[in-house]
GUPA-992159 format. One record per residue (C-alpha): x, y negated, z; residue in three letters; residue number from 1. Coordinates in Angstrom, 3 decimals. Last residue first. Layout:
BEGIN
+----------+----------+----------+------+------+
|        X |        Y |        Z | resn | resi |
+----------+----------+----------+------+------+
|        X |        Y |        Z |  ala |  NUM |
...
+----------+----------+----------+------+------+
REM end
This chain:
BEGIN
+----------+----------+----------+------+------+
|        X |        Y |        Z | resn | resi |
+----------+----------+----------+------+------+
|  159.011 |  -69.949 |   69.988 |  asp |   73 |
|  156.303 |  -68.158 |   68.045 |  met |   72 |
|  152.743 |  -67.614 |   69.185 |  ile |   71 |
|  151.355 |  -64.456 |   67.593 |  thr |   70 |
|  147.664 |  -63.587 |   67.319 |  phe |   69 |
|  146.410 |  -60.021 |   66.853 |  met |   68 |
|  142.817 |  -59.275 |   65.975 |  gly |   67 |
|  139.138 |  -59.752 |   66.722 |  arg |   66 |
|  136.302 |  -61.229 |   64.670 |  asn |   65 |
|  132.683 |  -60.101 |   64.965 |  pro |   64 |
|  132.126 |  -61.248 |   68.559 |  thr |   63 |
|  128.351 |  -61.717 |   68.683 |  ala |   62 |
|  126.116 |  -63.294 |   71.321 |  val |   61 |
|  122.337 |  -63.638 |   71.583 |  ser |   60 |
|  120.870 |  -66.732 |   73.217 |  gly |   59 |
|  118.224 |  -67.483 |   70.533 |  asp |   58 |
|  120.295 |  -70.442 |   69.290 |  ile |   57 |
|  123.262 |  -68.147 |   68.693 |  phe |   56 |
|  126.477 |  -67.815 |   70.679 |  thr |   55 |
|  129.386 |  -66.859 |   68.415 |  tyr |   54 |
|  132.605 |  -65.466 |   69.863 |  lys |   53 |
|  135.880 |  -65.299 |   67.960 |  val |   52 |
|  138.465 |  -62.939 |   69.348 |  lys |   51 |
|  142.196 |  -63.148 |   69.836 |  tyr |   50 |
|  144.723 |  -60.645 |   71.142 |  ile |   49 |
|  148.202 |  -61.806 |   72.052 |  tyr |   48 |
|  151.727 |  -61.583 |   70.676 |  thr |   47 |
|  154.286 |  -63.630 |   72.580 |  asn |   46 |
|  155.661 |  -67.158 |   72.950 |  ala |   45 |
|  154.432 |  -68.425 |   76.310 |  glu |   44 |
|  151.148 |  -70.262 |   76.729 |  ile |   43 |
|  151.533 |  -73.662 |   78.368 |  asp |   42 |
|  148.206 |  -74.924 |   77.127 |  ser |   41 |
|  146.430 |  -77.964 |   75.805 |  glu |   40 |
|  149.585 |  -80.091 |   75.380 |  his |   39 |
|  150.789 |  -77.910 |   72.500 |  ser |   38 |
|  147.610 |  -78.593 |   70.522 |  glu |   37 |
|  145.384 |  -75.713 |   69.472 |  ile |   36 |
|  143.441 |  -76.343 |   66.283 |  arg |   35 |
|  140.662 |  -73.981 |   65.305 |  val |   34 |
|  139.280 |  -74.411 |   61.809 |  leu |   33 |
|  136.273 |  -72.406 |   60.703 |  phe |   32 |
|  135.091 |  -71.812 |   57.164 |  cys |   31 |
|  132.289 |  -72.488 |   54.653 |  asp |   30 |
|  131.831 |  -76.201 |   55.379 |  asp |   29 |
|  133.454 |  -76.751 |   58.767 |  gln |   28 |
|  131.989 |  -74.701 |   61.606 |  pro |   27 |
|  132.590 |  -76.119 |   65.100 |  ala |   26 |
|  135.118 |  -75.246 |   67.796 |  phe |   25 |
|  135.265 |  -74.314 |   71.477 |  glu |   24 |
|  138.660 |  -73.213 |   72.775 |  lys |   23 |
|  139.070 |  -70.552 |   75.448 |  val |   22 |
|  142.626 |  -69.784 |   76.524 |  leu |   21 |
|  144.171 |  -67.194 |   78.861 |  ile |   20 |
|  141.313 |  -64.689 |   78.895 |  glu |   19 |
|  142.438 |  -61.495 |   80.625 |  asp |   18 |
|  142.022 |  -58.229 |   78.670 |  glu |   17 |
|  145.578 |  -57.743 |   77.327 |  glu |   16 |
|  146.658 |  -61.377 |   77.376 |  asp |   15 |
|  143.608 |  -62.787 |   75.636 |  leu |   14 |
|  142.965 |  -65.787 |   73.411 |  leu |   13 |
|  139.354 |  -66.792 |   72.886 |  ile |   12 |
|  138.137 |  -68.941 |   69.983 |  phe |   11 |
|  134.604 |  -70.082 |   70.743 |  glu |   10 |
|  131.629 |  -71.010 |   68.590 |  cys |    9 |
|  128.418 |  -72.486 |   70.033 |  lys |    8 |
|  124.794 |  -72.933 |   68.973 |  arg |    7 |
|  124.877 |  -70.860 |   65.783 |  ile |    6 |
|  121.594 |  -70.611 |   63.833 |  val |    5 |
|  122.511 |  -73.485 |   61.477 |  ser |    4 |
|  125.763 |  -71.714 |   60.561 |  phe |    3 |
|  123.934 |  -69.259 |   58.289 |  asp |    2 |
|  126.657 |  -66.744 |   57.508 |  met |    1 |
+----------+----------+----------+------+------+
REM end
């Protein structure tokens, strides 16, 4: 992927369909690293849905990554 055409990247954590955490992040070399600190959220241990949302320079949006995300106690 050409990261130079991406304006914003977001990691979104959902409880069913409600967003419970949105974290903006930046590309790093050929990968992405999203770090969520414990003080940023009081999310309970459970299995959630995540998606990664890219907003491009031209204003278009893509969410190519979606899956399950587990927070352990």
